[in-house]
C-alpha angles and dihedrals in degrees: 000000000000125000092249090052090049090053092049090052090050095043096052096066090043090052091049091050091050090048092049089050093050093047093046095048096043092046095049092044092049092046092052095044094051089044090058088050103046101036087080088064093048091055095037092124094054094042091051090058094046104041106018105040116175134155090256119068091206093052091050090052093046090052091051092048089048089057087047089052093040091066088061091063086067095052097080085055090050090048092055095045103039096031095055088040089058094046091050103041106017145291090253094058094043092051092048092049094050092050091051091053093049091053091053093052092047093051092051091055095043094051100041116113116228126267089259090060104043105009120214094001088071100066089038092059092043091052091047090051091051092049089055091048087051092056090047094050088050092071101031102080094049098045095042095046093046089047092055097040097048094050091049132088108258092236092056100039091115092057099043096040091050088072085077086068096035086057089057087053087054086053091056091047094052094042091046092050090054091045092049097045097040095049090044104045102030128070119237089255094051091047091052094041102049113326096089091058094061097080092048091053089048088054090065088077083088087082096073088045090058089050093051093051092048094050106031111027126080127229114255118274091228094057092046091050099045127071117243109194129139127027118319091196094054093044091050093053095041109037101021107034093117090053090049094050092049092045091053092049092049089047096053093087092051088054095048092045094050100043099034107033099031109024101031096042097087091053090046094049093047100040104033103025097033091225121159110275093232090056091048092055090043088060091053090046089056093049090050092051091048090050091051091056104031100045094066089045091052090046092052092048090049091054089062102033103036122281098230092047090054090049092050091051093050094045093052091045093051092047092052101045106036095081095049091047092052090047088055092049096046091048092047111024096179128139094247093051093046091052093045091051093047089053094049094047090045092058094046095044089049089054089061099037099046099069094033100092094054093045094053093041090056093047091067130057115249092246089067102018099115092043092048092047094046093050093045093051096043101040090051091046096046091052102035108017119031094060095033095103091049092046093047094047090049093042094052090046091053099037097035085218123130091200094079096098092050092048089051093055092044090055090048091051091053093052092047094048090053091049092049092050092051091045094050090049094048103037105018126237106300115351114151118223094224 
């Protein structure tokens, strides 16, 4: 065997070990970062009572959800700042910075006394913490997805990049476990007094993950190889604006499915269906578990069958079944029906979310990849996701219809199907940009 062959044999296991390290670090970091962001929504009812007290329970909840949505207004700013930073100085540095900012915002919320203790300062600090979290999240998706894609073999990008979405399923699992256990084993007084802070303190585990990435994970080969001069923001909006518009349209359904079906489901089950809170969180726990398993499977299938075609099939399926499934749940709001629907929706949503990071990554050139991904994710989320719980709560209050969440997802599916069809016609099924 030649020396070159020997080196190749030795290099292959080393390359696989590096890839496993990258996937593990990025997945855990993403899961914890999203956990820090979404756990606020899971405990919105408790936070409303502690930091936004009013005479009306609905008004308190709407104020808390407004704060939840307000942080999303900062995410496009985070996308511009952290996305361009990652395109200029590296995916590794961008990801580490976004994690550090998330840790600061989470600590502010976890340590803030209630309104009853310090008055108006309490909601001010909570809002400030949420805004910092919003800036952090603005850069996370772009940096983390680019990090995974650019470390992966091109033929397996769908599989490896899907761990970005599987990590978000892990977020739902962790947050739902906290919600289920805390609501089941703590009294309402204990939950209001200290129990709600436990998940936020847990979220600070993201700090050692940032340290590990900084010290033990390499920069991506694609970033090291390519030149990164000029302004990624200007280049995105001048040379790649059509790609950006199409990417946002395709991503709308990811946003709606994440923030309506997964994140809002506990509030919907508790407030609209009068189900037990522990059951509501258990349903989200199930969907998160399905997402963790099904997203990589969907990504692997898409690597073989065509990523955009898999997305198109999943989008059409979700758009067709979500209204009948909600009709079944509303007509029979039993624990068994709720769990069954959560499982079904979890599989279909994962079929769309799994291949999504690879599709969007290959839509943008590497010079502006992180900026393009960050803008896609955060503009879609700011418009269709961050205020979704507020819009849905208000919409159901005005219309007295429990079908509002399903209609919201159906509309998102129509937009994404149109975006996918245009993208396939213009750029083909799966043609990488580099």
